[in-house]
C-alpha positions in Angstrom: -25.9 102.1 46.3 -22.8 104.6 46.0 -22.5 104.9 49.6 -22.7 100.7 50.1 -20.0 100.6 47.8 -17.8 103.2 49.6 -18.3 101.5 52.9 -17.8 98.5 51.3 -14.3 99.4 50.2 -13.3 100.8 53.4 -14.0 97.6 55.5 -12.0 95.9 52.8 -8.9 98.0 53.5 -9.5 98.1 57.3 -9.5 94.2 57.5 -7.3 93.1 54.7 -4.2 94.8 55.9 -4.7 93.0 59.4 -3.9 89.3 58.1 -0.8 90.7 56.1 0.5 92.2 58.7 0.1 89.3 61.4 1.3 87.0 59.2 4.6 89.3 58.4 5.4 89.5 61.7 5.0 85.9 62.4 7.7 85.2 59.5 10.0 87.9 61.0 9.9 86.0 64.7 10.6 82.8 63.1 13.1 84.1 61.0 15.0 85.9 64.0 14.3 83.0 66.1 16.2 80.7 63.7 19.4 83.2 63.5 
């Protein structure tokens, strides 16, 4: 059970930052284009 929790946290931290980075990059691109 401990191994499952560990892998779950690892997958969580591997996949969660991806959409955040993508959204941030898109926002920065749009803001730069406007200016």
